[in-house]
N, CA, C and O of each residue as an XYZ file, in Angstrom:
220
protein
N     263.845     10.035    185.535
C     264.831     10.852    184.822
C     264.654     12.306    185.238
O     263.529     12.781    185.398
N     265.753     12.998    185.408
C     265.729     14.378    185.884
C     265.008     15.326    184.925
O     264.496     16.359    185.358
N     264.958     14.998    183.641
C     264.301     15.869    182.670
C     262.781     15.725    182.715
O     262.065     16.508    182.092
N     262.290     14.730    183.447
C     260.861     14.558    183.615
C     260.183     13.707    182.553
O     258.962     13.770    182.407
N     260.942     12.916    181.813
C     260.371     12.065    180.774
C     260.085     10.677    181.332
O     260.777     10.199    182.231
N     259.073     10.050    180.794
C     258.760      8.673    181.160
C     259.816      7.751    180.557
O     260.336      8.022    179.475
N     260.125      6.683    181.244
C     261.173      5.763    180.796
C     260.851      5.142    179.440
O     261.762      4.841    178.669
N     259.570      4.946    179.140
C     259.181      4.367    177.848
C     259.504      5.349    176.720
O     259.953      4.941    175.650
N     259.275      6.639    176.960
C     259.594      7.665    175.960
C     261.093      7.656    175.666
O     261.504      7.673    174.505
N     261.900      7.631    176.712
C     263.356      7.634    176.537
C     263.804      6.365    175.810
O     264.663      6.430    174.931
N     263.242      5.237    176.161
C     263.582      3.979    175.511
C     263.275      4.027    174.019
O     264.067      3.551    173.205
N     262.142      4.592    173.663
C     261.768      4.675    172.241
C     262.646      5.662    171.481
O     262.905      5.478    170.292
N     263.100      6.699    172.156
C     264.065      7.612    171.526
C     265.378      6.887    171.264
O     265.937      6.964    170.170
N     265.864      6.181    172.283
C     267.142      5.478    172.168
C     267.115      4.399    171.092
O     268.119      4.158    170.422
N     265.973      3.758    170.930
C     265.878      2.685    169.931
C     265.554      3.205    168.536
O     265.504      2.429    167.582
N     265.334      4.512    168.410
C     265.057      5.102    167.104
C     263.621      4.940    166.646
O     263.318      5.187    165.479
N     262.726      4.529    167.541
C     261.320      4.362    167.174
C     260.590      5.694    167.110
O     259.632      5.842    166.351
N     261.034      6.661    167.901
C     260.445      7.998    167.918
C     261.538      9.026    167.688
O     262.709      8.784    167.977
N     261.138     10.177    167.163
C     262.055     11.300    166.992
C     261.887     12.253    168.167
O     260.816     12.335    168.768
N     262.938     12.959    168.479
C     262.915     13.899    169.598
C     262.814     15.324    169.050
O     263.418     15.644    168.026
N     262.052     16.170    169.732
C     261.954     17.577    169.344
C     263.165     18.335    169.885
O     263.831     17.874    170.813
N     263.438     19.476    169.311
C     264.567     20.284    169.796
C     264.334     20.768    171.222
O     265.278     20.889    172.002
N     263.084     21.042    171.561
C     262.778     21.434    172.944
C     263.171     20.325    173.913
O     263.733     20.592    174.975
N     262.875     19.086    173.546
C     263.222     17.968    174.426
C     264.715     17.692    174.434
O     265.247     17.232    175.444
N     265.404     17.961    173.330
C     266.870     17.855    173.329
C     267.439     18.819    174.364
O     268.356     18.467    175.105
N     266.897     20.027    174.414
C     267.364     21.013    175.390
C     267.086     20.547    176.820
O     267.926     20.728    177.701
N     265.925     19.953    177.057
C     265.590     19.452    178.402
C     266.520     18.317    178.820
O     266.981     18.277    179.960
N     266.793     17.399    177.901
C     267.691     16.279    178.203
C     269.101     16.792    178.467
O     269.753     16.364    179.419
N     269.570     17.706    177.626
C     270.909     18.265    177.796
C     271.031     18.974    179.142
O     272.040     18.836    179.833
N     270.022     19.719    179.502
C     270.038     20.418    180.786
C     270.123     19.427    181.942
O     270.875     19.643    182.893
N     269.357     18.345    181.866
C     269.384     17.325    182.923
C     270.739     16.640    183.011
O     271.168     16.247    184.096
N     271.417     16.496    181.869
C     272.730     15.848    181.835
C     273.875     16.813    182.104
O     275.007     16.392    182.342
N     273.577     18.112    182.065
C     274.608     19.118    182.301
C     275.556     19.306    181.120
O     276.737     19.597    181.308
N     275.038     19.139    179.903
C     275.850     19.318    178.696
C     275.155     20.291    177.753
O     273.974     20.596    177.920
N     275.895     20.772    176.766
C     275.295     21.610    175.733
C     274.464     20.739    174.805
O     274.864     19.612    174.512
N     273.315     21.225    174.331
C     272.474     20.431    173.433
C     273.205     19.917    172.195
O     272.901     18.827    171.711
N     274.158     20.681    171.679
C     274.881     20.264    170.472
C     275.629     18.954    170.700
O     275.819     18.175    169.766
N     276.057     18.708    171.948
C     276.779     17.467    172.252
C     275.901     16.230    172.052
O     276.416     15.141    171.795
N     274.600     16.388    172.167
C     273.683     15.266    171.966
C     273.387     15.033    170.491
O     272.881     13.976    170.114
N     273.699     16.015    169.662
C     273.386     15.927    168.240
C     274.578     15.532    167.379
O     274.400     15.131    166.228
N     275.785     15.638    167.915
C     276.984     15.291    167.163
C     277.225     13.789    167.200
O     276.861     13.116    168.164
N     277.839     13.273    166.148
C     278.231     11.860    166.134
C     279.388     11.679    167.110
O     280.302     12.503    167.146
N     279.358     10.625    167.888
C     280.467     10.392    168.826
C     281.743     10.049    168.074
O     281.707      9.411    167.022
N     282.850     10.474    168.616
C     284.146     10.129    168.029
C     284.534      8.745    168.495
O     284.380      8.404    169.668
N     285.032      7.963    167.581
C     285.435      6.605    167.913
C     286.850      6.628    168.485
O     287.723      7.315    167.956
N     287.075      5.887    169.552
C     288.402      5.839    170.151
C     289.245      4.739    169.493
O     290.458      4.688    169.698
N     288.618      3.868    168.714
C     289.364      2.829    168.028
C     289.113      2.934    166.521
O     288.022      3.326    166.108
N     290.099      2.591    165.703
C     289.915      2.706    164.258
C     288.878      1.707    163.763
O     288.733      0.613    164.310
N     288.160      2.105    162.714
C     287.181      1.212    162.091
C     287.911      0.123    161.323
O     289.070      0.291    160.946
N     287.240     -0.977    161.096
C     287.839     -2.087    160.367
C     288.261     -1.663    158.971
O     289.290     -2.118    158.473
N     287.474     -0.791    158.327
C     287.814     -0.309    156.989
C     289.103      0.502    157.002
O     289.901      0.422    156.068
N     289.309      1.296    158.077
C     290.491      2.132    158.157
C     291.757      1.300    158.404
O     292.850      1.704    158.006
N     291.614      0.165    159.046
C     292.782     -0.658    159.388
C     293.397     -1.303    158.161
O     294.579     -1.647    158.163
N     292.592     -1.469    157.102
C     293.128     -2.118    155.890
C     293.688     -1.136    154.888
O     294.289     -1.554    153.898
N     293.508      0.175    155.112
C     294.012      1.145    154.143
C     295.422      1.561    154.434
O     295.989      2.375    153.706
């Protein structure tokens, strides 16, 4: 990974087993070429949720 993290560390972050520090959020964002805030926001869904379809 371009940010210099071991694959096991990234895997544990992705699975929610470990928490990430803000410093590491900045390193990951830099490697991905995005602003750090983009990694912290909830993704927008492109399809409606099942709950929304019944309302």
